[in-house]
C-alpha positions in Angstrom: -14.7 -53.0 61.4 -18.3 -53.3 59.9 -18.5 -49.4 59.9 -15.2 -49.3 57.7 -16.8 -51.8 55.3 -20.1 -50.0 55.2 -18.3 -46.7 54.5 -16.5 -48.3 51.6 -19.5 -50.0 50.2 -21.6 -46.7 50.3 -18.7 -44.8 48.9 -18.7 -47.4 46.0 -22.4 -47.1 45.5 -22.6 -43.4 45.6 -19.6 -42.5 43.2 -18.6 -45.4 41.1 -21.9 -47.1 40.4 -23.9 -43.9 40.1 -21.4 -42.3 37.9 -21.3 -45.5 35.7 -25.2 -45.3 35.4 -25.2 -41.7 34.3 -22.4 -42.1 31.9 -24.2 -45.1 30.5 -27.2 -43.3 29.9 -25.4 -40.3 28.3 -23.7 -42.9 26.0 -27.0 -44.4 25.0 -28.4 -41.0 24.4 -25.6 -39.7 22.3 -25.4 -43.0 20.1 -29.2 -42.7 19.4 -28.9 -39.0 18.6 -25.7 -39.2 16.4 -27.3 -40.7 13.5 -30.1 -38.2 13.6 -27.8 -35.2 14.0 -25.5 -36.6 10.9 -28.6 -37.0 8.9 -29.3 -33.3 9.3 -25.7 -32.3 8.5 -25.5 -34.4 5.5 -28.5 -32.7 3.9 -26.4 -29.4 3.8 -23.3 -31.1 2.1 -23.8 -31.9 -1.5 -22.0 -35.2 -2.7 -21.6 -33.5 -6.0 -19.7 -30.6 -5.0 -17.4 -32.6 -2.9 -16.7 -35.1 -5.8 -15.8 -32.0 -7.9 -13.6 -30.7 -5.3 -11.6 -33.8 -4.7 -11.1 -34.8 -8.4 -9.1 -31.6 -8.8 -6.5 -33.0 -6.3 -3.0 -34.0 -7.9 -1.8 -37.6 -7.2 0.9 -36.3 -4.7 -1.9 -34.9 -2.4 -3.8 -38.3 -2.8 -0.6 -40.0 -1.7 -0.6 -38.2 1.5 -4.4 -38.4 2.1 -4.2 -42.1 1.5 -1.1 -42.4 3.7 -2.7 -40.6 6.7 -5.9 -42.6 6.2 -8.0 -39.6 6.0 -10.9 -41.7 4.6 -11.1 -43.3 8.2 -10.1 -40.5 10.3 -12.2 -37.7 9.0 -15.6 -39.3 9.9 -14.2 -40.1 13.2 -13.3 -36.6 13.9 -16.7 -35.2 12.5 -18.6 -37.6 14.9 -16.5 -36.7 17.7 -17.0 -33.0 17.3 -20.8 -33.7 16.9 -20.9 -35.9 20.1 -19.0 -33.3 22.0 -21.4 -30.5 20.8 -24.5 -32.7 21.8 -22.9 -33.6 25.3 -22.3 -30.1 26.1 -26.0 -29.3 25.6 -26.9 -31.7 28.3 -27.8 -29.4 31.2 -26.2 -31.2 34.1 -23.0 -32.3 32.2 -21.9 -29.4 29.9 
């Protein structure tokens, strides 16, 4: 019986705890690098050009943009793509 308990405990330590620590470190690294990466991307996008582009939209298009909550969803999608890009650049994960 002690052998079985030791096998289960060693499996938990090797797989679950180690994977939790590795993913925790990756999460911290990505959360620290995300504002830096978004700062670099934001320098290429001019707010004046975006304002001019969105001012030409008719009210019917604005209705659907508000209905689908694009103001909340678009930054989430953008940050998810940047996070995916950064995670794939980590040598032992990507």
